[in-house]
C-alpha positions as semicolon CSV with decimal commas, in nm:
position;residue;x (nm);y (nm);z (nm)
1;M;-5,432;4,030;9,370
2;H;-5,156;4,283;9,325
3;D;-4,794;4,182;9,359
4;F;-4,663;4,368;9,665
5;S;-4,353;4,157;9,709
6;L;-4,007;4,306;9,668
7;H;-3,767;4,161;9,416
8;Y;-3,448;4,293;9,573
9;S;-3,119;4,114;9,613
10;V;-3,011;4,008;9,961
11;K;-2,748;4,282;9,960
12;K;-2,998;4,555;9,874
13;S;-3,252;4,422;10,123
14;I;-2,993;4,433;10,403
15;F;-2,888;4,785;10,306
16;L;-3,249;4,908;10,300
17;L;-3,306;4,750;10,641
18;F;-3,003;4,939;10,772
19;H;-3,105;5,262;10,598
20;F;-3,455;5,268;10,749
21;T;-3,356;5,155;11,100
22;I;-3,010;5,233;11,237
23;G;-2,943;5,488;10,964
24;Y;-3,280;5,660;10,991
25;F;-3,301;5,676;11,371
26;V;-2,936;5,694;11,480
27;L;-2,650;5,717;11,231
28;Y;-2,765;5,984;10,984
29;P;-2,881;6,232;11,250
30;F;-2,556;6,176;11,443
31;I;-2,340;6,239;11,134
32;L;-2,534;6,552;11,040
33;V;-2,518;6,699;11,390
34;T;-2,147;6,616;11,417
35;V;-2,066;6,786;11,085
36;V;-2,271;7,096;11,170
37;T;-2,106;7,123;11,512
38;F;-1,757;7,074;11,365
39;L;-1,819;7,355;11,114
40;G;-1,930;7,585;11,394
41;F;-2,292;7,625;11,284
42;E;-2,451;7,520;11,614
43;I;-2,727;7,776;11,562
44;W;-2,862;7,549;11,288
45;L;-2,938;7,289;11,554
46;T;-3,194;7,518;11,718
47;N;-3,349;7,707;11,426
48;G;-3,475;7,409;11,227
49;V;-3,211;7,414;10,951
50;V;-3,063;7,076;11,046
51;D;-3,408;6,916;11,074
52;I;-3,513;7,044;10,733
53;T;-3,182;6,937;10,577
54;Y;-3,214;6,590;10,728
55;S;-3,574;6,554;10,612
56;L;-3,494;6,658;10,254
57;L;-3,184;6,437;10,234
58;M;-3,373;6,137;10,373
59;L;-3,657;6,204;10,131
60;V;-3,435;6,219;9,822
61;I;-3,217;5,921;9,921
62;S;-3,520;5,705;10,010
63;I;-3,688;5,778;9,677
64;L;-3,369;5,702;9,482
65;L;-3,318;5,374;9,668
66;T;-3,674;5,257;9,600
67;K;-3,742;5,426;9,266
68;D;-3,863;5,099;9,112
69;L;-4,126;5,073;9,384
70;I;-4,228;5,435;9,324
71;F;-4,253;5,382;8,947
72;R;-4,463;5,069;9,002
73;S;-4,705;5,268;9,215
74;I;-4,722;5,550;8,960
75;N;-4,796;5,301;8,683
76;E;-5,070;5,141;8,892
77;L;-5,221;5,483;8,952
78;S;-5,211;5,559;8,579
79;D;-5,386;5,231;8,500
80;H;-5,656;5,267;8,768
81;P;-5,697;5,635;8,868
82;L;-6,068;5,614;8,956
83;K;-6,015;5,304;9,167
84;T;-5,741;5,482;9,362
85;L;-5,961;5,788;9,418
86;K;-6,245;5,566;9,537
87;V;-6,017;5,389;9,785
88;I;-5,896;5,726;9,922
89;A;-6,249;5,868;9,944
90;T;-6,393;5,566;10,124
91;T;-6,097;5,505;10,356
92;F;-6,044;5,859;10,485
93;P;-6,374;5,888;10,681
94;M;-6,321;5,547;10,842
95;M;-5,966;5,641;10,934
96;L;-6,076;5,967;11,096
97;L;-6,361;5,802;11,285
98;S;-6,137;5,528;11,424
99;S;-5,879;5,786;11,539
100;F;-6,149;5,993;11,706
101;V;-6,296;5,693;11,889
102;L;-5,958;5,559;12,007
103;N;-5,837;5,901;12,122
104;F;-6,167;5,953;12,305
105;L;-6,132;5,618;12,484
106;I;-5,767;5,677;12,573
107;S;-5,845;6,025;12,702
108;N;-6,122;5,894;12,926
109;L;-5,920;5,598;13,050
110;T;-5,591;5,778;13,116
111;G;-5,668;6,149;13,127
112;Q;-5,413;6,207;12,851
113;T;-5,550;6,425;12,572
114;E;-5,258;6,387;12,334
115;S;-4,948;6,176;12,277
116;A;-4,601;6,313;12,337
117;N;-4,550;6,312;11,961
118;Q;-4,858;6,529;11,910
119;G;-4,755;6,766;12,189
120;Y;-4,407;6,799;12,040
121;L;-4,549;6,878;11,695
122;I;-4,784;7,142;11,838
123;E;-4,502;7,321;12,019
124;L;-4,269;7,296;11,721
125;F;-4,539;7,423;11,487
126;K;-4,569;7,737;11,699
127;Q;-4,194;7,803;11,670
128;Y;-4,110;7,673;11,322
129;P;-4,428;7,623;11,119
130;Y;-4,233;7,586;10,794
131;L;-4,038;7,291;10,941
132;I;-4,350;7,103;11,047
133;I;-4,521;7,175;10,714
134;I;-4,229;7,013;10,529
135;Q;-4,204;6,719;10,767
136;A;-4,578;6,651;10,804
137;L;-4,697;6,719;10,449
138;V;-4,400;6,609;10,237
139;Y;-4,148;6,402;10,430
140;A;-4,372;6,177;10,642
141;P;-4,632;6,087;10,376
142;I;-4,359;5,978;10,133
143;V;-4,078;5,834;10,346
144;E;-4,297;5,660;10,604
145;E;-4,515;5,506;10,334
146;I;-4,212;5,378;10,148
147;M;-4,085;5,233;10,475
148;F;-4,394;5,078;10,632
149;R;-4,614;5,004;10,332
150;G;-4,370;4,960;10,046
151;L;-4,096;4,775;10,231
152;V;-4,233;4,615;10,550
153;F;-4,574;4,524;10,410
154;G;-4,421;4,435;10,073
155;A;-4,155;4,208;10,221
156;L;-4,402;4,017;10,440
157;S;-4,688;4,000;10,189
158;R;-4,534;3,702;10,009
159;K;-4,565;3,497;10,328
160;S;-4,901;3,624;10,455
161;I;-5,113;3,934;10,391
162;P;-5,262;3,931;10,747
163;I;-4,916;3,905;10,902
164;A;-4,795;4,184;10,673
165;M;-5,090;4,402;10,777
166;I;-5,047;4,341;11,151
167;T;-4,667;4,375;11,157
168;S;-4,655;4,689;10,945
169;S;-4,933;4,852;11,148
170;L;-4,771;4,771;11,484
171;L;-4,428;4,893;11,373
172;F;-4,589;5,212;11,245
173;G;-4,751;5,261;11,586
174;I;-4,432;5,190;11,780
175;A;-4,228;5,425;11,560
176;H;-4,455;5,714;11,661
177;V;-4,384;5,665;12,033
178;Y;-4,019;5,575;11,981
179;D;-3,882;5,890;12,147
180;S;-4,110;5,842;12,448
181;L;-3,982;5,488;12,500
182;L;-3,622;5,611;12,496
183;T;-3,698;5,877;12,757
184;G;-3,896;5,643;12,982
185;N;-4,235;5,801;12,912
186;F;-4,413;5,465;12,907
187;A;-4,754;5,627;12,952
188;D;-4,730;5,710;12,582
189;L;-4,769;5,339;12,506
190;W;-5,144;5,399;12,534
191;F;-5,128;5,577;12,198
192;I;-4,977;5,287;12,006
193;P;-5,326;5,155;11,915
194;T;-5,420;5,494;11,767
195;Y;-5,115;5,505;11,543
196;A;-5,137;5,133;11,467
197;M;-5,500;5,175;11,358
198;L;-5,392;5,459;11,131
199;G;-5,127;5,224;10,993
200;Y;-5,393;4,958;10,937
201;F;-5,605;5,187;10,720
202;L;-5,299;5,299;10,525
203;N;-5,213;4,931;10,467
204;R;-5,572;4,864;10,369
205;A;-5,563;5,144;10,112
206;Y;-5,239;5,010;9,965
207;L;-5,382;4,659;9,956
208;K;-5,703;4,764;9,780
209;S;-5,550;5,009;9,533
210;G;-5,215;4,847;9,464
211;T;-5,040;5,183;9,467
212;L;-4,850;5,369;9,737
213;V;-5,005;5,688;9,603
214;S;-5,327;5,604;9,789
215;S;-5,159;5,558;10,128
216;M;-4,937;5,862;10,069
217;A;-5,243;6,073;9,987
218;L;-5,428;5,952;10,299
219;H;-5,122;6,014;10,514
220;F;-5,100;6,366;10,370
221;L;-5,471;6,434;10,431
222;N;-5,451;6,307;10,789
223;N;-5,150;6,527;10,867
224;A;-5,294;6,827;10,683
225;L;-5,612;6,803;10,888
226;G;-5,404;6,786;11,205
227;L;-5,206;7,097;11,111
228;F;-5,529;7,276;11,023
229;A;-5,668;7,193;11,368
230;I;-5,348;7,319;11,534
231;S;-5,372;7,642;11,333
232;L;-5,732;7,694;11,442
233;L;-5,645;7,635;11,807
234;G;-5,365;7,890;11,776
235;M;-5,618;8,158;11,676
236;F;-5,802;8,135;12,007
């Protein structure tokens, strides 16, 4: 069994909790928007510059804060490259099938064909494709895997692997309908199982391979396939 637990001090653990919750969702975006507005560059708020800047800053800071976790995953990949590839190759089809089945059921039960998050990404991709490419293919696969697999799963794994799997998966699902909950779009709650199931397979890949590289790669492939589908739909 791999050691997924985190050996951080209480001070660092509290700071990371703050960084990936209040900082991630509230404080950092507020500071960035305030600075941009104060400098008189409001146009950056509507042309994607602020979003790209935030994504890149969050990416760099998150990697620096958890570099030991990243190095541990890289070392595990170096020691067992074929095992990691096998986990990715066997997990990806199951992940896609589960998403297809859940989305099909939700669509038939509710009449909703996509979550608010998916609809937002589609519209944003039409306006600023470069922004979504950075966020979906670089930012999300790295930062979200550090957050939900490396930290949440890692912190809870010492107590119980099943609890770590369930909690990390549910939080991953809730995070993807977070904006809808704030705006009162509670119909989007139907899509929590879809995102949570995706989180489950990403957790499963991390558990079986011992490296975040596997869950990052699967996250990248899932998002890349989604962007490819959006691109195809845009041609017709």
